[in-house]
C-alpha positions in Angstrom: 6.1 -164.2 -103.5 6.2 -167.9 -102.6 5.3 -167.5 -98.9 4.2 -171.1 -98.4 7.3 -172.5 -100.0 9.6 -170.1 -98.1 8.1 -171.1 -94.8 8.3 -174.7 -95.6 12.0 -174.2 -96.5 12.6 -172.4 -93.2 11.0 -175.2 -91.2 13.0 -177.9 -93.1 16.3 -176.1 -92.4 15.6 -175.3 -88.7 15.3 -171.5 -89.3 12.9 -169.3 -87.3 12.7 -166.8 -90.1 14.2 -164.8 -93.0 14.8 -161.2 -92.2 15.4 -158.9 -95.3 16.9 -155.6 -94.2 17.3 -152.8 -96.7 18.4 -149.1 -96.9 18.3 -147.0 -100.1 17.6 -150.2 -102.2 21.1 -151.5 -101.5 19.8 -155.0 -100.7 18.9 -155.9 -104.3 17.8 -159.3 -103.1 15.2 -157.8 -100.9 14.2 -155.3 -103.6 13.6 -158.1 -106.1 11.9 -160.5 -103.7 9.5 -157.8 -102.6 9.2 -156.3 -106.1 9.8 -152.8 -104.9 9.9 -149.9 -107.3 10.6 -146.2 -107.1 12.9 -144.3 -104.7 13.7 -146.0 -101.4 15.4 -143.7 -98.9 14.7 -145.2 -95.5 15.4 -148.4 -93.6 13.0 -151.3 -93.9 12.8 -154.8 -92.4 10.7 -157.6 -93.7 10.5 -160.8 -91.6 9.1 -164.0 -92.9 8.7 -166.4 -89.9 8.7 -170.1 -90.2 5.2 -170.0 -88.9 2.6 -167.2 -88.8 2.2 -163.9 -90.6 5.1 -161.9 -92.1 5.8 -158.6 -90.5 7.0 -155.4 -92.3 8.8 -152.7 -90.4 8.7 -149.6 -92.6 9.2 -145.8 -92.2 6.0 -143.9 -92.1 6.8 -141.7 -95.1 7.5 -144.7 -97.3 4.6 -146.9 -96.2 2.7 -146.3 -99.4 5.4 -147.9 -101.5 5.1 -151.1 -99.5 1.3 -151.3 -99.4 1.1 -154.5 -101.6 3.6 -156.4 -99.4 1.7 -159.3 -97.6 1.7 -159.4 -93.8 1.3 -157.0 -90.9 2.7 -153.6 -91.4 4.4 -151.7 -88.6 5.3 -148.1 -89.1 8.1 -146.2 -87.4 9.6 -142.7 -87.5 12.7 -142.4 -85.4 15.6 -144.7 -84.9 14.7 -145.4 -81.3 11.3 -146.6 -82.3 12.8 -148.6 -85.1 15.2 -150.4 -82.8 12.4 -151.1 -80.3 10.0 -152.5 -82.9 12.8 -154.6 -84.4 13.5 -156.2 -81.1 9.7 -156.9 -80.7 9.6 -158.3 -84.2 12.4 -160.8 -83.4 11.0 -161.9 -80.0 11.2 -165.7 -79.8 13.4 -166.1 -82.8 16.7 -168.0 -82.2 18.1 -168.6 -85.7 17.3 -166.4 -88.7 18.7 -166.0 -92.3 19.9 -162.6 -93.6 21.8 -161.4 -96.6 25.1 -161.9 -94.8 28.3 -163.6 -95.9 30.7 -164.9 -93.2 34.1 -163.4 -93.6 32.9 -161.7 -96.8 33.6 -164.8 -98.8 30.4 -164.4 -100.9 29.9 -160.7 -101.5 27.0 -161.2 -103.8 25.0 -162.2 -100.7 26.7 -159.9 -98.1 24.3 -156.9 -98.7 23.5 -156.0 -95.2 25.9 -153.7 -93.4 27.9 -154.8 -90.3 26.1 -152.3 -88.0 22.7 -153.7 -88.9 24.0 -157.3 -88.3 25.2 -156.1 -84.9 21.8 -154.6 -84.1 20.0 -157.8 -85.0 22.4 -159.9 -82.9 21.7 -157.7 -79.9 18.2 -159.3 -79.9 19.9 -162.6 -79.1 19.4 -164.3 -82.4 22.0 -166.3 -84.4 22.3 -165.0 -88.0 23.1 -167.4 -90.8 23.5 -166.6 -94.5 20.4 -166.6 -96.7 22.6 -167.7 -99.7 20.9 -171.0 -100.4 17.5 -169.5 -99.9 18.3 -166.8 -102.4 19.5 -169.5 -104.8 16.3 -171.5 -104.3 13.8 -168.6 -104.6 15.5 -166.2 -107.0 17.6 -168.4 -109.3 15.5 -171.6 -109.9 14.1 -171.7 -113.4 10.6 -172.8 -114.0 9.9 -175.4 -116.7 8.8 -172.6 -119.1 12.0 -170.7 -118.3 14.1 -173.8 -119.0 12.5 -173.9 -122.5 13.4 -170.2 -123.0 16.9 -170.9 -122.0 17.2 -173.8 -124.5 15.9 -171.5 -127.2 18.4 -168.7 -126.3 21.3 -171.2 -126.4 20.2 -172.7 -129.7 19.8 -169.3 -131.3 23.3 -168.2 -130.1 24.9 -171.3 -131.7 23.2 -170.5 -135.0 24.3 -166.9 -134.8 27.8 -168.0 -134.0 27.8 -170.2 -137.2 26.6 -167.3 -139.2 29.2 -165.0 -137.7 32.0 -167.4 -138.6 30.7 -167.6 -142.2 30.6 -163.8 -142.3 34.2 -163.4 -141.2 35.3 -166.1 -143.6 33.6 -164.3 -146.5 35.6 -161.1 -145.7 38.8 -163.1 -145.5 38.2 -164.8 -148.8 37.4 -161.4 -150.5 40.5 -159.9 -148.8 38.6 -157.0 -147.3 39.3 -155.2 -144.1 37.0 -156.3 -141.2 37.4 -155.2 -137.6 36.4 -156.6 -134.2 33.8 -153.9 -133.9 32.2 -154.7 -137.2 31.9 -158.3 -136.1 30.1 -157.1 -133.0 27.8 -155.0 -135.0 27.0 -158.0 -137.2 26.1 -160.1 -134.2 23.9 -157.3 -132.8 22.0 -157.2 -136.1 21.5 -161.0 -135.8 20.2 -160.5 -132.2 17.5 -158.2 -133.6 16.6 -160.7 -136.4 16.3 -163.5 -133.9 14.2 -161.2 -131.6 16.8 -161.3 -128.9 18.1 -158.7 -126.5 21.3 -158.2 -124.4 22.3 -155.8 -121.7 25.8 -155.3 -123.3 28.3 -156.9 -125.7 28.9 -159.0 -127.6 32.7 -159.2 -127.8 35.0 -160.1 -130.7 38.7 -160.2 -129.6 41.6 -160.9 -131.9 45.1 -162.2 -130.9 46.4 -160.3 -127.8 43.0 -158.9 -127.2 41.7 -162.4 -126.5 44.1 -162.5 -123.6 42.0 -159.9 -121.8 38.8 -161.6 -120.6 36.9 -158.3 -120.4 38.2 -156.6 -123.6 35.5 -154.6 -125.3 36.1 -153.3 -128.8 34.8 -149.9 -129.8 34.3 -148.1 -133.1 37.5 -146.0 -132.4 39.5 -148.8 -130.8 39.2 -152.0 -132.7 41.7 -154.4 -134.3 41.4 -155.7 -137.9 41.0 -159.4 -138.5 43.9 -160.4 -140.7 44.9 -163.8 -142.1 46.4 -166.0 -139.4 44.6 -164.2 -136.6 43.2 -166.0 -133.5 39.6 -164.9 -133.0 37.5 -165.2 -129.8 33.7 -164.4 -129.9 31.7 -164.1 -126.7 28.0 -163.6 -127.2 25.1 -163.5 -124.7 21.5 -162.7 -125.2 18.0 -163.8 -124.3 14.6 -164.0 -126.1 12.9 -160.6 -125.9 10.4 -161.7 -123.2 10.1 -160.6 -119.6 10.6 -164.3 -118.6 13.5 -164.7 -121.0 16.6 -166.5 -119.8 20.1 -165.7 -121.1 22.3 -167.9 -123.2 26.0 -167.2 -123.0 28.7 -168.9 -125.2 32.3 -168.3 -126.3 33.9 -169.9 -129.3 37.4 -169.7 -130.8 38.3 -169.5 -134.5 41.4 -169.2 -136.7 41.5 -166.9 -139.7 43.1 -169.6 -142.0 43.2 -173.3 -142.7 43.3 -176.1 -140.2 46.8 -177.2 -141.1 48.1 -173.6 -140.4 46.8 -173.4 -136.8 49.9 -173.1 -134.6 50.7 -176.1 -132.4 50.5 -173.8 -129.3 46.9 -172.9 -130.1 46.0 -176.6 -130.5 47.6 -177.4 -127.2 46.0 -174.6 -125.2 42.5 -175.2 -126.5 42.8 -178.9 -125.8 43.6 -178.1 -122.1 40.6 -175.8 -121.6 38.3 -178.3 -123.4 39.5 -181.1 -121.2 38.9 -178.8 -118.1 35.4 -178.0 -119.3 34.5 -181.6 -119.9 36.0 -182.6 -116.5 33.7 -180.1 -114.8 30.6 -181.5 -116.6 31.6 -185.1 -115.8 32.1 -184.2 -112.1 28.6 -182.8 -112.1 27.1 -185.9 -113.8 29.0 -188.2 -111.4 27.7 -186.5 -108.3 24.6 -184.4 -108.7 22.2 -187.3 -108.0 24.2 -188.8 -105.2 25.0 -185.9 -102.8 24.8 -182.1 -102.5 27.2 -180.5 -105.0 28.5 -177.0 -104.5 29.8 -174.3 -106.9 33.3 -174.3 -105.4 33.8 -178.1 -106.0 33.0 -177.8 -109.7 35.5 -174.9 -110.0 38.1 -177.1 -108.3 37.5 -180.0 -110.7 37.8 -177.7 -113.7 40.8 -175.6 -112.5 42.7 -178.7 -111.5 43.0 -179.8 -115.1 44.5 -176.4 -116.1 46.8 -176.4 -113.1 48.1 -179.9 -113.8 48.9 -178.9 -117.4 51.0 -176.1 -116.0 48.8 -173.1 -116.9 47.1 -172.4 -113.6 48.5 -168.9 -113.3 46.8 -168.0 -116.6 43.3 -169.0 -115.5 42.5 -165.8 -113.7 38.7 -165.8 -113.2 36.0 -168.2 -111.8 35.0 -171.2 -113.9 31.4 -170.0 -114.3 28.5 -167.8 -113.2 24.8 -168.1 -112.5 22.4 -167.4 -115.4 18.8 -166.2 -115.0 16.9 -163.4 -116.6 20.2 -161.6 -116.1 23.4 -162.8 -117.7 24.8 -162.9 -114.1 22.1 -164.4 -111.9 21.5 -164.7 -108.2 22.3 -168.5 -108.0 25.5 -170.3 -107.3 28.6 -169.4 -109.3 31.2 -172.0 -110.2 33.9 -170.4 -108.1 36.6 -171.2 -105.6 39.0 -168.5 -106.8 37.4 -165.1 -106.6 34.9 -166.2 -104.0 34.3 -169.4 -102.0 30.9 -170.3 -103.4 29.4 -172.9 -101.0 25.9 -172.6 -102.3 24.3 -175.9 -103.3 23.5 -176.5 -107.0 19.8 -177.3 -107.2 17.4 -178.4 -109.8 16.5 -175.5 -112.0 19.9 -173.8 -111.7 21.6 -172.6 -114.9 25.2 -171.6 -115.1 28.2 -171.2 -117.4 31.3 -173.4 -117.5 34.0 -171.2 -119.1 37.6 -172.1 -118.4 40.2 -169.9 -120.0 43.9 -169.4 -120.4 45.0 -165.8 -120.9 48.5 -164.8 -122.0 50.1 -161.6 -123.3 50.0 -162.5 -126.9 46.8 -164.6 -127.0 43.9 -166.0 -125.0 41.6 -169.0 -125.1 38.2 -169.7 -123.6 35.4 -172.2 -124.2 32.0 -171.4 -122.7 28.9 -173.5 -122.4 25.6 -173.3 -120.6 24.7 -176.1 -118.2 21.3 -176.7 -116.6 20.5 -178.9 -113.6 17.3 -180.1 -115.2 14.5 -182.6 -114.5 16.6 -185.4 -115.9 20.0 -184.4 -114.5 22.8 -182.4 -116.1 22.0 -180.9 -119.5 24.3 -178.9 -121.8 22.1 -176.4 -123.6 24.7 -175.0 -125.9 25.5 -178.0 -128.1 27.5 -178.9 -130.0 30.6 -178.6 -127.9 33.6 -177.0 -129.5 36.5 -179.5 -129.3 39.1 -177.7 -131.5 39.8 -174.2 -132.7 37.5 -173.6 -135.8 39.4 -172.9 -139.1 37.6 -170.3 -141.2 39.2 -171.2 -144.5 
């Protein structure tokens, strides 16, 4: 745990402390920060003050699970003792951070129940969201992790190329190939590249591409026929405990370039323009002022809305990426949530605008890092048109 850095952050932001409250392991932010393992069945509070020694308030029967946590340990048994000790713990504090989201606008952070928030407020403290602290201390990549992220993205681009060649070969030979078989091919390539993934990948054809979370199975999988629109979405990381995910989406057409329907060309151009507008917004502003996830979403979404397809872009523009494909950092979102977390150096996230209709769907997805030298696209080259496979 980065206690010195956390306390410096608290001081810089006029906070008296960071209070991590948990019950049954529900506050996954606290569980990760404290590196807790095993069954957790009782309430715990861990307070990192801006100055001085951290204090852990833990139930007597679970104290052993917390023995490695730095600071002074206070045990309790009953709820009355818990509430009294919590009040003592917070004595002198005026403004603290907790996993709390005003109005529930950022549910990824709102992990402490309303009753516990009320209990803490009874001690006379102001509670602010720990959202930016979590982004700083759980989603900032180290230099080594940045290198692993670049490796993952580069590998995925190579696997994407091999996958398109694989599909083209089956088309040329006029053999039957399904979405599920393409997924199996990609999974085989993950193993060859020493990469792992928690789920996926996805290959979606025609109308299935209009469902952003479509998942083919062996028993429910469409064939890839000549003239088909193909979306492949693949995410994985190097098989290393420090590994960082890459996550990309590319579009292809099972035919020649001249046979790609005008509608497909138009729709892909719109989402590519939206993607590039988001990246340019970042580059224009990241070194001049604080930039927030919701702003980048607005810049991207505005292009699609102006083109008349706003109602078909039904998800956020992007998500945080860390050792998980969906990390704890800022998402690029002002649709599903209002993400007012600041994008900081070391943050990695996707930019993935899409247009989803009943008969087809389009998405382009890239990985963007706020690196040491500014905004860096890891998943190059960019896709600027639907890729013809023949």
